[in-house]
Biotite code that builds the C-alpha atoms (Angstrom):
import biotite.structure as struc

atoms = struc.array([
    struc.Atom([-4.917, -16.935, 9.209], chain_id="A", res_id=1, res_name="MET", atom_name="CA", element="C"),
    struc.Atom([-8.756, -16.844, 8.908], chain_id="A", res_id=2, res_name="VAL", atom_name="CA", element="C"),
    struc.Atom([-10.620, -13.686, 7.901], chain_id="A", res_id=3, res_name="ASN", atom_name="CA", element="C"),
    struc.Atom([-13.566, -13.032, 10.198], chain_id="A", res_id=4, res_name="ARG", atom_name="CA", element="C"),
    struc.Atom([-16.825, -11.623, 8.853], chain_id="A", res_id=5, res_name="ARG", atom_name="CA", element="C"),
    struc.Atom([-18.601, -9.531, 11.491], chain_id="A", res_id=6, res_name="ILE", atom_name="CA", element="C"),
    struc.Atom([-22.403, -9.388, 11.327], chain_id="A", res_id=7, res_name="SER", atom_name="CA", element="C"),
    struc.Atom([-24.276, -6.044, 11.339], chain_id="A", res_id=8, res_name="PRO", atom_name="CA", element="C"),
    struc.Atom([-26.049, -7.099, 14.565], chain_id="A", res_id=9, res_name="ASP", atom_name="CA", element="C"),
    struc.Atom([-22.722, -7.420, 16.381], chain_id="A", res_id=10, res_name="LEU", atom_name="CA", element="C"),
    struc.Atom([-21.629, -4.008, 15.107], chain_id="A", res_id=11, res_name="LYS", atom_name="CA", element="C"),
    struc.Atom([-24.886, -2.428, 16.310], chain_id="A", res_id=12, res_name="VAL", atom_name="CA", element="C"),
    struc.Atom([-24.496, -4.143, 19.706], chain_id="A", res_id=13, res_name="THR", atom_name="CA", element="C"),
    struc.Atom([-20.964, -2.771, 20.102], chain_id="A", res_id=14, res_name="ALA", atom_name="CA", element="C"),
    struc.Atom([-22.063, 0.785, 19.303], chain_id="A", res_id=15, res_name="LEU", atom_name="CA", element="C"),
    struc.Atom([-25.082, 0.499, 21.588], chain_id="A", res_id=16, res_name="ARG", atom_name="CA", element="C"),
    struc.Atom([-22.928, -0.673, 24.518], chain_id="A", res_id=17, res_name="LEU", atom_name="CA", element="C"),
    struc.Atom([-20.558, 2.212, 23.891], chain_id="A", res_id=18, res_name="TRP", atom_name="CA", element="C"),
    struc.Atom([-23.509, 4.634, 23.866], chain_id="A", res_id=19, res_name="GLU", atom_name="CA", element="C"),
    struc.Atom([-24.661, 3.183, 27.215], chain_id="A", res_id=20, res_name="LEU", atom_name="CA", element="C"),
    struc.Atom([-21.302, 4.048, 28.747], chain_id="A", res_id=21, res_name="GLY", atom_name="CA", element="C"),
    struc.Atom([-19.412, 0.762, 28.548], chain_id="A", res_id=22, res_name="TRP", atom_name="CA", element="C"),
    struc.Atom([-15.631, 1.053, 28.472], chain_id="A", res_id=23, res_name="ASP", atom_name="CA", element="C"),
    struc.Atom([-14.182, 0.428, 24.985], chain_id="A", res_id=24, res_name="VAL", atom_name="CA", element="C"),
    struc.Atom([-11.684, -2.108, 26.313], chain_id="A", res_id=25, res_name="GLU", atom_name="CA", element="C"),
    struc.Atom([-14.500, -4.086, 27.971], chain_id="A", res_id=26, res_name="LEU", atom_name="CA", element="C"),
    struc.Atom([-16.511, -4.067, 24.743], chain_id="A", res_id=27, res_name="ILE", atom_name="CA", element="C"),
    struc.Atom([-13.558, -5.291, 22.658], chain_id="A", res_id=28, res_name="THR", atom_name="CA", element="C"),
    struc.Atom([-12.811, -8.094, 25.125], chain_id="A", res_id=29, res_name="GLU", atom_name="CA", element="C"),
    struc.Atom([-16.451, -9.165, 25.475], chain_id="A", res_id=30, res_name="SER", atom_name="CA", element="C"),
    struc.Atom([-17.205, -9.213, 21.745], chain_id="A", res_id=31, res_name="LEU", atom_name="CA", element="C"),
    struc.Atom([-13.701, -10.189, 20.496], chain_id="A", res_id=32, res_name="SER", atom_name="CA", element="C"),
    struc.Atom([-13.403, -7.184, 18.210], chain_id="A", res_id=33, res_name="ILE", atom_name="CA", element="C"),
    struc.Atom([-10.746, -4.500, 17.777], chain_id="A", res_id=34, res_name="SER", atom_name="CA", element="C"),
    struc.Atom([-10.830, -0.939, 19.052], chain_id="A", res_id=35, res_name="ARG", atom_name="CA", element="C"),
    struc.Atom([-10.195, 0.354, 15.515], chain_id="A", res_id=36, res_name="ALA", atom_name="CA", element="C"),
    struc.Atom([-13.271, -1.492, 14.259], chain_id="A", res_id=37, res_name="SER", atom_name="CA", element="C"),
    struc.Atom([-15.524, 0.247, 16.793], chain_id="A", res_id=38, res_name="ILE", atom_name="CA", element="C"),
    struc.Atom([-14.230, 3.682, 15.790], chain_id="A", res_id=39, res_name="TYR", atom_name="CA", element="C"),
    struc.Atom([-14.672, 2.836, 12.123], chain_id="A", res_id=40, res_name="ARG", atom_name="CA", element="C"),
    struc.Atom([-18.258, 1.585, 12.595], chain_id="A", res_id=41, res_name="TRP", atom_name="CA", element="C"),
    struc.Atom([-19.117, 4.716, 14.552], chain_id="A", res_id=42, res_name="ARG", atom_name="CA", element="C"),
    struc.Atom([-17.773, 6.945, 11.767], chain_id="A", res_id=43, res_name="GLN", atom_name="CA", element="C"),
    struc.Atom([-19.736, 4.978, 9.146], chain_id="A", res_id=44, res_name="ILE", atom_name="CA", element="C"),
    struc.Atom([-22.904, 5.195, 11.248], chain_id="A", res_id=45, res_name="PHE", atom_name="CA", element="C"),
    struc.Atom([-22.534, 8.956, 11.717], chain_id="A", res_id=46, res_name="GLU", atom_name="CA", element="C"),
    struc.Atom([-22.128, 9.404, 7.950], chain_id="A", res_id=47, res_name="GLU", atom_name="CA", element="C"),
    struc.Atom([-24.756, 6.951, 6.692], chain_id="A", res_id=48, res_name="THR", atom_name="CA", element="C"),
    struc.Atom([-26.975, 6.038, 9.699], chain_id="A", res_id=49, res_name="GLN", atom_name="CA", element="C"),
    struc.Atom([-25.940, 2.438, 9.071], chain_id="A", res_id=50, res_name="SER", atom_name="CA", element="C"),
    struc.Atom([-23.080, 0.280, 10.387], chain_id="A", res_id=51, res_name="VAL", atom_name="CA", element="C"),
    struc.Atom([-22.304, -0.911, 6.837], chain_id="A", res_id=52, res_name="ASN", atom_name="CA", element="C"),
    struc.Atom([-21.029, 1.289, 4.063], chain_id="A", res_id=53, res_name="ARG", atom_name="CA", element="C"),
    struc.Atom([-23.447, 1.632, 1.133], chain_id="A", res_id=54, res_name="PRO", atom_name="CA", element="C"),
    struc.Atom([-22.360, -0.143, -2.069], chain_id="A", res_id=55, res_name="PRO", atom_name="CA", element="C"),
    struc.Atom([-20.150, 1.897, -4.336], chain_id="A", res_id=56, res_name="SER", atom_name="CA", element="C"),
    struc.Atom([-21.650, 3.425, -7.438], chain_id="A", res_id=57, res_name="ALA", atom_name="CA", element="C"),
    struc.Atom([-20.939, 1.560, -10.703], chain_id="A", res_id=58, res_name="PRO", atom_name="CA", element="C"),
    struc.Atom([-17.646, 2.650, -12.205], chain_id="A", res_id=59, res_name="MET", atom_name="CA", element="C"),
    struc.Atom([-18.565, 1.909, -15.822], chain_id="A", res_id=60, res_name="GLY", atom_name="CA", element="C"),
    struc.Atom([-16.216, 0.080, -18.201], chain_id="A", res_id=61, res_name="ARG", atom_name="CA", element="C"),
    struc.Atom([-13.917, -1.119, -15.400], chain_id="A", res_id=62, res_name="PRO", atom_name="CA", element="C"),
    struc.Atom([-11.861, -3.379, -17.639], chain_id="A", res_id=63, res_name="ARG", atom_name="CA", element="C"),
    struc.Atom([-10.948, -0.519, -19.989], chain_id="A", res_id=64, res_name="ALA", atom_name="CA", element="C"),
    struc.Atom([-10.026, 1.671, -17.019], chain_id="A", res_id=65, res_name="ILE", atom_name="CA", element="C"),
    struc.Atom([-7.833, -1.020, -15.497], chain_id="A", res_id=66, res_name="ILE", atom_name="CA", element="C"),
    struc.Atom([-6.043, -1.630, -18.807], chain_id="A", res_id=67, res_name="ARG", atom_name="CA", element="C"),
    struc.Atom([-5.405, 2.090, -19.231], chain_id="A", res_id=68, res_name="ALA", atom_name="CA", element="C"),
    struc.Atom([-4.238, 2.405, -15.634], chain_id="A", res_id=69, res_name="VAL", atom_name="CA", element="C"),
    struc.Atom([-1.800, -0.494, -15.997], chain_id="A", res_id=70, res_name="MET", atom_name="CA", element="C"),
    struc.Atom([-0.403, 0.785, -19.292], chain_id="A", res_id=71, res_name="THR", atom_name="CA", element="C"),
    struc.Atom([0.007, 4.354, -18.018], chain_id="A", res_id=72, res_name="ALA", atom_name="CA", element="C"),
    struc.Atom([1.574, 3.326, -14.701], chain_id="A", res_id=73, res_name="ILE", atom_name="CA", element="C"),
    struc.Atom([4.118, 1.046, -16.351], chain_id="A", res_id=74, res_name="VAL", atom_name="CA", element="C"),
    struc.Atom([4.948, 3.955, -18.672], chain_id="A", res_id=75, res_name="GLU", atom_name="CA", element="C"),
    struc.Atom([5.487, 6.255, -15.677], chain_id="A", res_id=76, res_name="VAL", atom_name="CA", element="C"),
    struc.Atom([7.723, 3.750, -13.903], chain_id="A", res_id=77, res_name="TYR", atom_name="CA", element="C"),
    struc.Atom([9.769, 3.184, -17.034], chain_id="A", res_id=78, res_name="ASN", atom_name="CA", element="C"),
    struc.Atom([10.702, 6.883, -16.860], chain_id="A", res_id=79, res_name="ASN", atom_name="CA", element="C"),
    struc.Atom([10.722, 7.353, -13.089], chain_id="A", res_id=80, res_name="LYS", atom_name="CA", element="C"),
    struc.Atom([11.127, 4.214, -10.993], chain_id="A", res_id=81, res_name="ALA", atom_name="CA", element="C"),
    struc.Atom([10.550, 6.007, -7.662], chain_id="A", res_id=82, res_name="ASP", atom_name="CA", element="C"),
    struc.Atom([7.261, 7.713, -8.592], chain_id="A", res_id=83, res_name="ALA", atom_name="CA", element="C"),
    struc.Atom([4.780, 8.369, -5.768], chain_id="A", res_id=84, res_name="TYR", atom_name="CA", element="C"),
    struc.Atom([1.094, 7.451, -5.787], chain_id="A", res_id=85, res_name="LEU", atom_name="CA", element="C"),
    struc.Atom([0.104, 11.137, -5.946], chain_id="A", res_id=86, res_name="ASP", atom_name="CA", element="C"),
    struc.Atom([2.208, 11.510, -9.082], chain_id="A", res_id=87, res_name="GLU", atom_name="CA", element="C"),
    struc.Atom([0.430, 8.543, -10.680], chain_id="A", res_id=88, res_name="LEU", atom_name="CA", element="C"),
    struc.Atom([-2.976, 10.078, -9.888], chain_id="A", res_id=89, res_name="VAL", atom_name="CA", element="C"),
    struc.Atom([-1.893, 13.346, -11.512], chain_id="A", res_id=90, res_name="TRP", atom_name="CA", element="C"),
    struc.Atom([-0.457, 11.534, -14.553], chain_id="A", res_id=91, res_name="TRP", atom_name="CA", element="C"),
    struc.Atom([-3.657, 9.578, -15.161], chain_id="A", res_id=92, res_name="LEU", atom_name="CA", element="C"),
    struc.Atom([-5.834, 12.683, -14.857], chain_id="A", res_id=93, res_name="ALA", atom_name="CA", element="C"),
    struc.Atom([-3.711, 14.952, -17.065], chain_id="A", res_id=94, res_name="VAL", atom_name="CA", element="C"),
    struc.Atom([-2.403, 12.582, -19.725], chain_id="A", res_id=95, res_name="HIS", atom_name="CA", element="C"),
    struc.Atom([-5.145, 9.960, -19.892], chain_id="A", res_id=96, res_name="HIS", atom_name="CA", element="C"),
    struc.Atom([-8.263, 11.836, -18.737], chain_id="A", res_id=97, res_name="ASP", atom_name="CA", element="C"),
    struc.Atom([-8.785, 9.276, -15.966], chain_id="A", res_id=98, res_name="LEU", atom_name="CA", element="C"),
    struc.Atom([-9.625, 11.080, -12.727], chain_id="A", res_id=99, res_name="PRO", atom_name="CA", element="C"),
    struc.Atom([-9.169, 8.592, -9.895], chain_id="A", res_id=100, res_name="ILE", atom_name="CA", element="C"),
    struc.Atom([-8.556, 8.889, -6.161], chain_id="A", res_id=101, res_name="SER", atom_name="CA", element="C"),
    struc.Atom([-5.421, 7.596, -4.441], chain_id="A", res_id=102, res_name="ARG", atom_name="CA", element="C"),
    struc.Atom([-7.423, 4.932, -2.604], chain_id="A", res_id=103, res_name="SER", atom_name="CA", element="C"),
    struc.Atom([-9.197, 3.744, -5.766], chain_id="A", res_id=104, res_name="ALA", atom_name="CA", element="C"),
    struc.Atom([-5.898, 3.643, -7.663], chain_id="A", res_id=105, res_name="LEU", atom_name="CA", element="C"),
    struc.Atom([-4.258, 1.619, -4.914], chain_id="A", res_id=106, res_name="GLN", atom_name="CA", element="C"),
    struc.Atom([-7.166, -0.846, -4.882], chain_id="A", res_id=107, res_name="LYS", atom_name="CA", element="C"),
    struc.Atom([-6.831, -1.254, -8.659], chain_id="A", res_id=108, res_name="ASN", atom_name="CA", element="C"),
    struc.Atom([-3.118, -1.945, -8.309], chain_id="A", res_id=109, res_name="LEU", atom_name="CA", element="C"),
    struc.Atom([-3.673, -4.533, -5.576], chain_id="A", res_id=110, res_name="VAL", atom_name="CA", element="C"),
    struc.Atom([-6.547, -6.203, -7.465], chain_id="A", res_id=111, res_name="SER", atom_name="CA", element="C"),
    struc.Atom([-4.328, -6.904, -10.498], chain_id="A", res_id=112, res_name="VAL", atom_name="CA", element="C"),
    struc.Atom([-1.232, -7.743, -8.433], chain_id="A", res_id=113, res_name="GLY", atom_name="CA", element="C"),
    struc.Atom([0.604, -4.653, -9.644], chain_id="A", res_id=114, res_name="LEU", atom_name="CA", element="C"),
    struc.Atom([2.529, -3.841, -6.452], chain_id="A", res_id=115, res_name="THR", atom_name="CA", element="C"),
    struc.Atom([5.348, -1.305, -6.158], chain_id="A", res_id=116, res_name="HIS", atom_name="CA", element="C"),
    struc.Atom([7.792, -4.203, -5.967], chain_id="A", res_id=117, res_name="LYS", atom_name="CA", element="C"),
    struc.Atom([6.667, -5.466, -9.384], chain_id="A", res_id=118, res_name="LEU", atom_name="CA", element="C"),
    struc.Atom([6.666, -1.961, -10.892], chain_id="A", res_id=119, res_name="LEU", atom_name="CA", element="C"),
    struc.Atom([10.236, -1.393, -9.730], chain_id="A", res_id=120, res_name="HIS", atom_name="CA", element="C"),
    struc.Atom([11.203, -4.740, -11.279], chain_id="A", res_id=121, res_name="LYS", atom_name="CA", element="C"),
    struc.Atom([9.616, -3.714, -14.602], chain_id="A", res_id=122, res_name="ILE", atom_name="CA", element="C"),
    struc.Atom([11.469, -0.383, -14.487], chain_id="A", res_id=123, res_name="ALA", atom_name="CA", element="C"),
    struc.Atom([14.795, -2.070, -13.731], chain_id="A", res_id=124, res_name="ARG", atom_name="CA", element="C"),
    struc.Atom([14.308, -4.509, -16.622], chain_id="A", res_id=125, res_name="GLU", atom_name="CA", element="C"),
    struc.Atom([13.500, -1.597, -18.915], chain_id="A", res_id=126, res_name="ARG", atom_name="CA", element="C"),
    struc.Atom([16.652, 0.216, -17.761], chain_id="A", res_id=127, res_name="ASP", atom_name="CA", element="C"),
    struc.Atom([18.679, -2.882, -18.611], chain_id="A", res_id=128, res_name="GLU", atom_name="CA", element="C"),
    struc.Atom([17.151, -2.952, -22.115], chain_id="A", res_id=129, res_name="GLU", atom_name="CA", element="C"),
    struc.Atom([18.162, 0.681, -22.658], chain_id="A", res_id=130, res_name="VAL", atom_name="CA", element="C"),
    struc.Atom([21.694, -0.004, -21.403], chain_id="A", res_id=131, res_name="ARG", atom_name="CA", element="C"),
    struc.Atom([21.966, -3.022, -23.728], chain_id="A", res_id=132, res_name="ALA", atom_name="CA", element="C"),
    struc.Atom([20.918, -0.874, -26.705], chain_id="A", res_id=133, res_name="GLU", atom_name="CA", element="C"),
    struc.Atom([23.497, 1.759, -25.728], chain_id="A", res_id=134, res_name="PHE", atom_name="CA", element="C"),
    struc.Atom([26.266, -0.848, -25.465], chain_id="A", res_id=135, res_name="ARG", atom_name="CA", element="C"),
    struc.Atom([25.333, -2.175, -28.910], chain_id="A", res_id=136, res_name="ALA", atom_name="CA", element="C"),
    struc.Atom([25.583, 1.314, -30.423], chain_id="A", res_id=137, res_name="VAL", atom_name="CA", element="C"),
    struc.Atom([28.964, 1.913, -28.762], chain_id="A", res_id=138, res_name="ILE", atom_name="CA", element="C"),
    struc.Atom([30.229, -1.428, -30.020], chain_id="A", res_id=139, res_name="HIS", atom_name="CA", element="C"),
    struc.Atom([29.229, -0.570, -33.590], chain_id="A", res_id=140, res_name="GLU", atom_name="CA", element="C"),
    struc.Atom([31.032, 2.779, -33.365], chain_id="A", res_id=141, res_name="HIS", atom_name="CA", element="C"),
    struc.Atom([33.966, 1.815, -31.191], chain_id="A", res_id=142, res_name="SER", atom_name="CA", element="C"),
    struc.Atom([36.556, 3.861, -33.092], chain_id="A", res_id=143, res_name="ASN", atom_name="CA", element="C"),
    struc.Atom([37.134, 7.406, -31.891], chain_id="A", res_id=144, res_name="GLY", atom_name="CA", element="C"),
    struc.Atom([39.037, 9.554, -29.443], chain_id="A", res_id=145, res_name="GLU", atom_name="CA", element="C"),
    struc.Atom([39.415, 8.834, -25.769], chain_id="A", res_id=146, res_name="HIS", atom_name="CA", element="C"),
    struc.Atom([37.326, 11.057, -23.532], chain_id="A", res_id=147, res_name="ALA", atom_name="CA", element="C"),
    struc.Atom([38.846, 12.923, -20.595], chain_id="A", res_id=148, res_name="ASP", atom_name="CA", element="C"),
    struc.Atom([37.357, 11.977, -17.234], chain_id="A", res_id=149, res_name="PHE", atom_name="CA", element="C"),
    struc.Atom([37.448, 13.973, -14.015], chain_id="A", res_id=150, res_name="VAL", atom_name="CA", element="C"),
    struc.Atom([36.779, 12.098, -10.782], chain_id="A", res_id=151, res_name="ASP", atom_name="CA", element="C"),
    struc.Atom([34.087, 13.832, -8.768], chain_id="A", res_id=152, res_name="ASN", atom_name="CA", element="C"),
    struc.Atom([32.792, 12.906, -5.354], chain_id="A", res_id=153, res_name="PHE", atom_name="CA", element="C"),
    struc.Atom([29.280, 11.473, -5.690], chain_id="A", res_id=154, res_name="VAL", atom_name="CA", element="C"),
    struc.Atom([27.196, 10.465, -2.731], chain_id="A", res_id=155, res_name="ARG", atom_name="CA", element="C"),
    struc.Atom([26.187, 6.798, -2.937], chain_id="A", res_id=156, res_name="GLY", atom_name="CA", element="C"),
    struc.Atom([22.653, 5.567, -3.392], chain_id="A", res_id=157, res_name="GLU", atom_name="CA", element="C"),
    struc.Atom([20.487, 6.001, -0.293], chain_id="A", res_id=158, res_name="ARG", atom_name="CA", element="C"),
    struc.Atom([18.502, 3.082, 1.136], chain_id="A", res_id=159, res_name="TYR", atom_name="CA", element="C"),
    struc.Atom([15.642, 2.872, 3.642], chain_id="A", res_id=160, res_name="SER", atom_name="CA", element="C"),
    struc.Atom([14.756, -0.018, 5.924], chain_id="A", res_id=161, res_name="MET", atom_name="CA", element="C"),
    struc.Atom([11.580, -0.931, 7.778], chain_id="A", res_id=162, res_name="VAL", atom_name="CA", element="C"),
    struc.Atom([11.262, -3.759, 10.287], chain_id="A", res_id=163, res_name="ALA", atom_name="CA", element="C"),
    struc.Atom([8.657, -5.467, 12.458], chain_id="A", res_id=164, res_name="ALA", atom_name="CA", element="C"),
    struc.Atom([9.810, -6.407, 15.941], chain_id="A", res_id=165, res_name="ILE", atom_name="CA", element="C"),
    struc.Atom([8.184, -8.278, 18.818], chain_id="A", res_id=166, res_name="THR", atom_name="CA", element="C"),
    struc.Atom([9.311, -8.876, 22.386], chain_id="A", res_id=167, res_name="VAL", atom_name="CA", element="C"),
    struc.Atom([10.966, -12.012, 21.009], chain_id="A", res_id=168, res_name="GLU", atom_name="CA", element="C"),
    struc.Atom([12.954, -10.260, 18.283], chain_id="A", res_id=169, res_name="GLY", atom_name="CA", element="C"),
    struc.Atom([12.648, -9.224, 14.639], chain_id="A", res_id=170, res_name="TYR", atom_name="CA", element="C"),
    struc.Atom([9.838, -10.749, 12.569], chain_id="A", res_id=171, res_name="VAL", atom_name="CA", element="C"),
    struc.Atom([10.603, -9.297, 9.141], chain_id="A", res_id=172, res_name="SER", atom_name="CA", element="C"),
    struc.Atom([12.534, -6.503, 7.420], chain_id="A", res_id=173, res_name="THR", atom_name="CA", element="C"),
    struc.Atom([12.555, -4.801, 4.031], chain_id="A", res_id=174, res_name="ARG", atom_name="CA", element="C"),
    struc.Atom([15.217, -2.576, 2.466], chain_id="A", res_id=175, res_name="VAL", atom_name="CA", element="C"),
    struc.Atom([14.546, -0.437, -0.609], chain_id="A", res_id=176, res_name="ILE", atom_name="CA", element="C"),
    struc.Atom([16.474, 2.214, -2.555], chain_id="A", res_id=177, res_name="PRO", atom_name="CA", element="C"),
    struc.Atom([15.309, 5.735, -1.693], chain_id="A", res_id=178, res_name="GLY", atom_name="CA", element="C"),
    struc.Atom([12.511, 6.391, 0.797], chain_id="A", res_id=179, res_name="SER", atom_name="CA", element="C"),
    struc.Atom([9.372, 4.521, 1.799], chain_id="A", res_id=180, res_name="PHE", atom_name="CA", element="C"),
    struc.Atom([6.045, 5.998, 0.757], chain_id="A", res_id=181, res_name="ASN", atom_name="CA", element="C"),
    struc.Atom([2.502, 4.959, 1.720], chain_id="A", res_id=182, res_name="ALA", atom_name="CA", element="C"),
    struc.Atom([2.203, 2.385, -1.063], chain_id="A", res_id=183, res_name="ALA", atom_name="CA", element="C"),
    struc.Atom([5.589, 0.793, -0.304], chain_id="A", res_id=184, res_name="GLU", atom_name="CA", element="C"),
    struc.Atom([4.692, 0.575, 3.384], chain_id="A", res_id=185, res_name="PHE", atom_name="CA", element="C"),
    struc.Atom([1.270, -0.893, 2.510], chain_id="A", res_id=186, res_name="TYR", atom_name="CA", element="C"),
    struc.Atom([2.924, -3.607, 0.398], chain_id="A", res_id=187, res_name="ASP", atom_name="CA", element="C"),
    struc.Atom([5.341, -4.434, 3.213], chain_id="A", res_id=188, res_name="TYR", atom_name="CA", element="C"),
    struc.Atom([2.624, -4.814, 5.860], chain_id="A", res_id=189, res_name="VAL", atom_name="CA", element="C"),
    struc.Atom([0.298, -6.843, 3.620], chain_id="A", res_id=190, res_name="VAL", atom_name="CA", element="C"),
    struc.Atom([3.007, -9.112, 2.206], chain_id="A", res_id=191, res_name="GLU", atom_name="CA", element="C"),
    struc.Atom([5.325, -9.628, 5.192], chain_id="A", res_id=192, res_name="GLN", atom_name="CA", element="C"),
    struc.Atom([3.504, -8.789, 8.431], chain_id="A", res_id=193, res_name="ILE", atom_name="CA", element="C"),
    struc.Atom([-0.185, -9.705, 8.157], chain_id="A", res_id=194, res_name="LEU", atom_name="CA", element="C"),
    struc.Atom([0.506, -13.314, 7.043], chain_id="A", res_id=195, res_name="PRO", atom_name="CA", element="C"),
    struc.Atom([2.211, -13.850, 10.439], chain_id="A", res_id=196, res_name="ASP", atom_name="CA", element="C"),
    struc.Atom([-0.553, -12.259, 12.546], chain_id="A", res_id=197, res_name="THR", atom_name="CA", element="C"),
    struc.Atom([-3.526, -13.897, 14.232], chain_id="A", res_id=198, res_name="ASN", atom_name="CA", element="C"),
    struc.Atom([-7.045, -12.703, 15.123], chain_id="A", res_id=199, res_name="PRO", atom_name="CA", element="C"),
    struc.Atom([-7.294, -10.873, 18.453], chain_id="A", res_id=200, res_name="TYR", atom_name="CA", element="C"),
    struc.Atom([-6.640, -11.840, 21.242], chain_id="A", res_id=201, res_name="PRO", atom_name="CA", element="C"),
    struc.Atom([-4.246, -14.488, 19.934], chain_id="A", res_id=202, res_name="GLY", atom_name="CA", element="C"),
    struc.Atom([-0.465, -14.320, 19.734], chain_id="A", res_id=203, res_name="ASN", atom_name="CA", element="C"),
    struc.Atom([0.790, -11.560, 17.386], chain_id="A", res_id=204, res_name="ARG", atom_name="CA", element="C"),
    struc.Atom([-2.688, -10.023, 17.111], chain_id="A", res_id=205, res_name="SER", atom_name="CA", element="C"),
    struc.Atom([-1.792, -6.404, 17.969], chain_id="A", res_id=206, res_name="ILE", atom_name="CA", element="C"),
    struc.Atom([0.023, -4.166, 15.478], chain_id="A", res_id=207, res_name="LEU", atom_name="CA", element="C"),
    struc.Atom([1.543, -0.925, 16.832], chain_id="A", res_id=208, res_name="ILE", atom_name="CA", element="C"),
    struc.Atom([2.870, 1.836, 14.540], chain_id="A", res_id=209, res_name="MET", atom_name="CA", element="C"),
    struc.Atom([4.038, 5.377, 15.187], chain_id="A", res_id=210, res_name="ASP", atom_name="CA", element="C"),
    struc.Atom([2.291, 8.490, 13.894], chain_id="A", res_id=211, res_name="ASN", atom_name="CA", element="C"),
    struc.Atom([4.225, 8.699, 10.618], chain_id="A", res_id=212, res_name="CYS", atom_name="CA", element="C"),
    struc.Atom([2.257, 10.226, 7.713], chain_id="A", res_id=213, res_name="ARG", atom_name="CA", element="C"),
    struc.Atom([2.606, 7.177, 5.452], chain_id="A", res_id=214, res_name="ILE", atom_name="CA", element="C"),
    struc.Atom([0.985, 5.033, 8.157], chain_id="A", res_id=215, res_name="HIS", atom_name="CA", element="C"),
    struc.Atom([-2.298, 6.977, 7.842], chain_id="A", res_id=216, res_name="HIS", atom_name="CA", element="C"),
    struc.Atom([-3.851, 4.757, 5.188], chain_id="A", res_id=217, res_name="ASN", atom_name="CA", element="C"),
    struc.Atom([-7.536, 3.694, 5.255], chain_id="A", res_id=218, res_name="LEU", atom_name="CA", element="C"),
    struc.Atom([-6.882, 0.756, 2.907], chain_id="A", res_id=219, res_name="GLU", atom_name="CA", element="C"),
    struc.Atom([-4.159, -0.509, 5.244], chain_id="A", res_id=220, res_name="LEU", atom_name="CA", element="C"),
    struc.Atom([-6.514, -0.114, 8.229], chain_id="A", res_id=221, res_name="LEU", atom_name="CA", element="C"),
    struc.Atom([-9.170, -2.163, 6.406], chain_id="A", res_id=222, res_name="ASP", atom_name="CA", element="C"),
    struc.Atom([-6.664, -4.919, 5.635], chain_id="A", res_id=223, res_name="MET", atom_name="CA", element="C"),
    struc.Atom([-5.511, -5.064, 9.264], chain_id="A", res_id=224, res_name="VAL", atom_name="CA", element="C"),
    struc.Atom([-9.108, -5.167, 10.513], chain_id="A", res_id=225, res_name="ASN", atom_name="CA", element="C"),
    struc.Atom([-9.953, -7.902, 7.999], chain_id="A", res_id=226, res_name="THR", atom_name="CA", element="C"),
    struc.Atom([-7.055, -9.918, 9.368], chain_id="A", res_id=227, res_name="ALA", atom_name="CA", element="C"),
    struc.Atom([-8.583, -9.555, 12.838], chain_id="A", res_id=228, res_name="GLY", atom_name="CA", element="C"),
    struc.Atom([-5.546, -7.780, 14.305], chain_id="A", res_id=229, res_name="ALA", atom_name="CA", element="C"),
])
């Protein structure tokens, strides 16, 4: 899959044609661009009077911030493996004096390869270390009285599944314990769906999702547009 860089002139042409009354579908077909890209360029132009976003302001000491973010997030996941992105933002602000937006945090995680899948793996390994320590303590103090146990009904662990399907059948699936959140869904699309897509109007170049809250993700939209879908 080849990422396509779209020139500012082409973006301006698309917006100008739209302003002149051209149908959006005709513009996308004529210029080989996506509908989402046109809407995004229009929003950027209305905010900045330019089709390109202005460069971000310097963050200052980015390496120190990234190290602190990684350390704090691993600490959170060691204690709560199913933490949400909003909870991580709150944790960084309150406990580490690092105010950061959800989108900026997610970009930091992606840039260092610290996906939710890896964080869950770290948490599971940590849980196994704790269990091993507990077993060692029990082994050292194995003498004692038998405990009385009462069997109680406990609902089993809940799992969630997401899948991509075409007219030809399933393309990919992912099953996780608990529920999907925006970051989990982002990882799934980037890791398992986008590698199998092609620039529009090729085969598998259109991605359709429902109006679920976790699908409303600007970073995910940027990744899909970069892929040309």
